[in-house]
C-alpha positions in Angstrom: 0.0 0.0 0.0 1.3 3.4 -1.0 2.0 5.8 1.9 0.0 9.0 1.5 2.1 12.1 1.6 2.8 14.4 3.4 3.0 12.5 6.7 1.8 14.3 9.8 4.2 13.8 12.7 3.4 17.0 14.6 0.7 15.8 17.0 2.0 17.9 19.9 1.1 21.0 17.9 -2.4 19.8 17.2 -4.2 16.6 16.3 -6.9 15.9 13.7 -10.4 15.5 15.0 -11.3 11.9 15.5 -14.3 11.0 13.2 -16.1 9.6 16.2 -15.7 13.0 17.9 -17.0 14.8 14.8 -20.1 12.5 14.6 -20.9 13.4 18.2 -20.6 17.1 17.6 -22.6 17.6 14.3 -26.1 17.4 15.7 -25.3 20.2 18.2 -24.6 22.6 15.3 -28.0 22.3 13.5 -30.5 20.2 15.4 -29.7 20.5 19.1 -28.6 24.1 19.0 -30.1 25.5 22.2 -28.2 27.7 24.6 -27.3 25.6 27.7 -28.2 28.6 29.9 -31.8 28.7 28.5 -33.9 27.1 31.2 -37.3 27.7 29.8 -37.6 25.2 27.0 -36.4 21.8 25.7 -33.7 23.2 23.4 -31.8 24.6 26.4 -32.4 21.6 28.6 -31.0 19.3 25.8 -27.9 21.4 25.5 -27.4 21.6 29.3 -27.7 17.9 29.5 -25.0 17.5 26.9 -22.7 19.9 28.7 -23.1 18.1 32.0 -22.5 14.7 30.2 -19.2 16.2 28.9 -18.2 17.2 32.4 -18.7 13.7 33.5 -16.6 12.3 30.6 -13.7 14.7 31.4 -13.9 14.2 35.1 -13.7 10.4 34.8 -10.3 10.7 33.1 -8.7 12.4 36.1 -10.8 11.0 39.0 -12.5 14.3 39.6 -16.0 15.5 40.5 -17.8 16.7 37.4 -18.6 19.9 39.3 -14.9 20.6 39.3 -14.7 21.0 35.5 -14.9 24.5 34.2 -15.1 25.0 30.4 -12.8 27.5 28.7 -11.6 28.3 25.2 -8.4 26.2 25.6 -5.3 25.6 27.7 -4.0 29.2 27.3 -7.1 30.7 28.8 -7.1 28.0 31.5 -3.5 28.9 32.4 -4.4 32.6 32.6 -7.4 32.0 34.8 -5.5 29.6 37.1 -2.5 31.8 37.7 -4.1 35.3 37.7 -7.2 34.0 39.4 -5.2 32.3 42.2 -3.0 35.3 42.9 -5.9 37.7 42.9 -7.8 35.6 45.4 -5.0 34.3 47.7 -2.5 37.1 47.2 -3.7 39.3 50.1 -3.6 36.4 52.6 -0.9 34.0 51.4 1.4 36.2 49.4 2.1 36.8 45.7 5.1 34.5 45.2 4.8 32.1 42.2 7.2 29.3 41.3 7.3 27.9 37.9 10.0 26.4 35.6 12.0 27.8 32.7 10.7 25.0 30.4 7.0 25.8 30.9 4.7 26.6 27.9 4.7 30.3 27.0 1.1 30.6 28.2 2.4 30.0 31.8 5.8 31.8 31.4 4.3 35.0 29.9 1.5 35.1 32.4 3.9 35.0 35.3 6.2 37.5 33.6 3.2 39.8 33.1 2.3 39.6 36.8 5.9 39.9 38.0 7.2 42.4 35.4 9.9 44.5 37.0 8.9 47.8 35.4 5.9 50.0 36.0 4.4 49.6 32.5 3.0 46.2 33.2 4.0 44.9 29.8 5.2 41.3 30.5 6.5 40.8 26.9 9.4 38.6 28.0 12.1 41.0 26.6 13.1 42.6 29.9 16.0 40.9 31.7 15.3 39.4 35.1 16.0 41.6 38.1 17.8 38.9 40.0 19.2 35.4 39.8 19.2 32.9 42.6 20.5 29.4 43.2 17.2 28.1 41.9 16.8 30.2 38.8 15.6 33.7 37.6 13.6 35.9 39.9 11.3 38.7 38.7 9.8 41.2 41.1 6.7 43.1 40.0 5.7 46.6 40.9 2.7 45.2 42.8 4.6 42.9 45.0 4.3 39.8 42.8 7.5 37.7 42.7 8.0 35.0 40.0 10.7 32.4 40.3 11.5 30.6 37.0 13.3 27.5 38.2 16.2 25.8 36.5 15.6 22.2 35.5 18.0 19.2 35.3 19.6 18.1 32.1 16.8 15.6 31.8 14.2 18.4 31.8 12.9 17.3 35.3 12.5 19.6 38.2 14.7 18.9 41.2 12.3 18.2 44.0 14.8 19.1 46.7 15.5 22.5 45.1 11.7 23.0 44.7 11.2 22.3 48.4 13.9 24.8 49.4 12.5 27.4 46.9 9.0 27.5 48.5 8.8 30.5 50.7 6.3 31.6 53.4 4.6 33.9 50.9 4.5 31.3 48.1 0.9 31.1 46.9 1.2 28.9 43.8 3.5 26.3 42.2 2.9 26.0 38.5 4.7 23.0 36.9 3.5 21.4 33.7 2.6 17.7 33.6 4.4 17.0 30.3 6.5 19.3 28.2 5.3 20.2 24.7 8.7 20.1 23.1 10.7 17.3 24.8 7.8 15.3 26.2 9.3 15.0 29.7 6.7 14.0 32.3 7.2 15.5 35.7 6.6 13.6 39.0 3.2 15.2 39.7 2.5 13.0 42.7 5.7 14.1 44.5 5.2 17.8 43.6 1.6 17.7 44.7 2.5 16.0 48.0 5.2 18.6 48.7 2.9 21.5 47.9 0.2 20.3 50.2 2.6 19.7 53.0 3.7 23.3 52.6 0.2 24.7 52.3 0.8 25.8 48.7 -1.6 25.4 45.7 -0.3 23.2 42.9 -1.3 24.0 39.4 -0.3 22.0 36.4 -0.7 22.6 32.7 -1.8 19.2 31.4 -2.5 20.1 27.8 0.0 17.5 26.5 -0.6 14.9 29.2 -4.4 14.7 29.6 -5.8 11.6 28.0 -2.3 10.3 27.1 -0.9 9.2 30.5 -2.8 8.4 33.8 -3.6 11.4 36.0 -5.4 11.2 39.3 -6.0 14.7 40.7 -6.8 13.3 44.2 -3.9 10.9 44.5 -1.5 13.5 43.0 -2.8 16.4 45.1 -3.4 18.6 42.1 -5.4 21.7 42.9 -5.9 23.3 39.5 -5.2 21.7 36.0 -5.5 23.0 32.5 -6.9 20.8 29.7 -7.0 21.3 25.9 -9.3 19.7 23.4 -7.2 19.8 20.2 -4.3 17.8 21.7 -6.6 14.7 22.2 -8.3 14.5 18.8 -11.0 16.9 19.8 -11.9 20.3 18.3 -9.8 23.5 18.5 -11.1 26.4 20.6 -12.2 24.4 23.6 -10.5 23.4 26.8 -11.2 23.0 30.5 -9.9 23.9 33.9 -10.1 21.5 36.8 -10.6 23.4 40.1 -10.6 21.4 43.3 -13.7 21.8 45.5 -12.6 20.0 48.7 -9.5 19.5 50.8 -8.8 22.3 50.1 -11.5 24.2 48.3 -9.8 26.3 45.7 -11.1 29.8 44.9 -10.2 31.8 41.8 -11.2 35.3 40.9 -12.4 35.6 37.3 -10.3 37.5 34.8 -13.4 38.8 33.0 -17.0 39.1 33.9 -20.5 38.9 32.4 -23.1 36.4 33.5 -21.4 34.3 36.2 -21.2 31.1 34.1 -19.1 28.2 35.2 -19.2 28.7 38.9 -18.5 32.4 38.3 -15.0 31.7 37.0 -15.6 31.9 33.3 -18.5 33.9 32.0 -19.8 33.5 28.4 -22.2 31.4 26.4 -21.0 27.8 26.4 -19.9 26.4 23.1 -22.0 23.3 23.3 -20.8 21.5 20.1 -17.2 22.0 21.1 -17.9 20.9 24.6 -19.6 17.7 23.3 -16.5 17.1 21.2 -14.1 17.6 24.1 -16.2 15.2 26.2 -16.3 12.6 23.5 -12.5 12.9 22.8 -11.8 12.5 26.6 -14.0 9.4 26.8 -12.3 7.8 23.8 -8.8 8.7 25.1 -9.6 7.3 28.6 -11.0 4.0 27.2 -8.2 3.4 24.7 -5.3 4.9 26.7 -3.6 1.6 27.7 -3.6 0.1 24.3 -3.0 3.3 22.4 0.0 4.3 24.6 1.6 1.0 24.1 1.2 1.1 20.3 2.4 4.7 20.0 5.4 4.1 22.3 6.3 1.2 20.0 6.3 3.5 17.0 8.4 6.0 18.8 11.0 3.4 19.8 11.0 2.0 16.3 11.9 5.4 14.9 14.6 6.1 17.5 16.2 2.7 17.1 16.2 3.2 13.3 17.8 6.6 13.6 20.4 5.4 16.1 21.4 2.5 13.9 21.8 4.5 10.8 23.2 7.8 12.0 25.9 8.9 14.4 26.2 12.1 16.4 22.5 12.2 17.3 21.1 12.9 20.7 17.7 12.4 22.4 16.6 15.5 24.3 14.9 15.0 27.6 14.6 12.0 29.9 14.6 8.8 27.9 12.0 7.1 30.1 9.9 9.7 31.8 8.4 11.1 28.6 5.2 11.0 26.6 4.7 7.8 24.6 4.6 9.7 21.2 7.4 12.2 21.8 10.8 12.0 20.3 13.0 15.2 20.2 16.4 14.6 18.5 19.4 16.8 17.8 21.4 16.0 14.7 24.9 17.4 15.0 26.5 19.0 12.0 23.3 19.9 10.2 21.0 22.9 10.6 17.5 22.4 11.7 15.7 24.6 9.2 17.8 23.1 6.3 17.0 19.6 7.6 13.3 20.4 7.6 13.5 21.7 4.1 15.0 18.3 3.1 12.1 16.6 4.8 9.2 18.3 3.1 7.1 15.1 3.0 7.0 15.0 6.8 5.3 17.5 9.1 7.6 17.9 12.1 8.7 20.8 14.3 12.2 22.4 14.5 14.2 23.4 17.6 14.3 26.9 16.3 11.5 29.5 16.5 11.4 32.4 14.1 11.2 35.6 16.1 12.1 39.2 15.3 13.3 38.1 11.8 16.0 35.9 13.4 16.2 32.3 14.3 16.5 31.7 18.0 17.1 28.3 19.4 14.4 26.7 21.6 14.3 28.2 25.1 13.3 24.7 26.4 16.4 23.1 24.9 18.6 25.9 26.2 17.2 25.4 29.7 18.5 21.8 29.5 22.0 23.2 29.0 22.0 22.3 25.3 24.2 24.6 23.2 22.9 26.7 20.4 24.6 24.6 17.8 22.7 21.4 18.8 19.5 23.2 19.7 19.4 24.6 16.2 19.6 21.0 14.8 16.8 19.5 16.8 13.6 18.0 15.4 10.5 17.1 17.3 8.6 14.1 16.1 5.0 14.0 17.6 3.6 10.5 16.9 -0.2 10.1 17.3 -3.3 7.9 17.0 -3.4 7.7 13.3 0.2 7.1 12.5 1.3 3.7 11.1 4.5 1.6 10.9 4.7 2.4 7.2 4.7 6.1 7.9 7.3 5.8 10.6 9.6 3.8 8.3 9.1 6.4 5.6 9.9 9.2 8.1 13.0 7.3 9.2 14.3 6.9 5.6 13.5 10.5 4.8 15.3 11.8 7.9 18.4 9.6 7.3 18.7 10.6 3.7 18.3 14.3 4.5 20.9 14.2 7.3 23.4 12.3 5.2 23.0 14.7 2.3 23.6 17.7 4.5 26.5 16.1 6.3 28.1 15.3 2.9 28.5 19.1 2.5 29.7 19.7 6.1 33.4 20.1 6.7 32.7 20.0 10.4 31.3 16.5 10.1 34.4 15.3 8.2 36.6 16.7 10.9 34.6 15.0 13.6 34.8 11.7 11.7 38.6 12.1 11.7 38.6 12.5 15.4 39.2 16.2 15.6 37.7 17.9 18.6 35.7 20.7 17.0 35.5 22.8 20.1 39.3 22.9 20.4 39.8 24.3 16.9 41.0 27.9 16.9 39.2 29.6 14.0 40.9 32.6 12.2 38.8 35.4 10.7 39.8 36.9 7.4 
């Protein structure tokens, strides 16, 4: 059977909607179109019932109470509500100190930077240098008393729990550590972090956009207080997400970041997008039911790709912990090639590069740099995101395509030839002319 091109291997960026999810959604666009907040007729009752069913489907994945599920437009909004809402509510009593990691998603990093921006303009655009450094990482101090600690991580991408424990201060209100990294797929020890936070009386928030529905998460056993969820990472529709907010032991309170109607326990006003919510619920139910088998199959495809690359290419490096990672994630640096050129040579495969185009210049991934990876290797990294609909034939095609592209580029690289001859590239003294 001929492999259909191009091959999609960027499932951490987004996933296609599962046909079973689409089938569940369609009636709520044209037939069951009522407003879930309309309590005076059957159209509203029908939509409300569908929304509550979706809460149950999502809650079942993480062992939560359906009443603890708040619908949002996606994980970015959930991150903002969680961090801003928690600080606004608990800041006056607990303090305004927030701990996060340098490898977090930009939705978390930029939100904390905005709150802890060191100037008076309130523009947390990420361009201002941190005011201080500490043994734990970078410290930003905002004009309103907010302090943000962006912790260093280990070379594996994992947070050092001993350092985290020491970093927690009497005025720490929130620890925000993501469940699984979107670039390197590293899965943090949520249970250990949650236990530590509860022992210290600190709220634990985790962005689980990449982890929800892919690995087991139990908010009770892991002491998670707030958690962000996204629909389009689990074969659901874009534009829909959720926020888990604990109701007991402790009861978590969040101030809304915008107002208008008091929907969703007063935390997120706005007419509910019933078709999208139905899609998210259906996607969550499928992911929960098929997780054991699907994870095993996808992990097998990932290992097949890595073993093939390792057997056919030298000077390649897996980024992030090799074991504590998402089943479908493989982030690899290919020394002596350039990431953008490599991607150009792999046009039949949709993957992500370790460089991000910003301000008309290519900057290496901040996540890879936080792991201590040099710019040269960070620029050569490729993220493969393997998903539900990928096949062995597609993985084998991607393997051959990658190998051929790398070899072609290395054939033109004098640095690769020097390395093959045993010359230490870093020891070479280059002369400018």
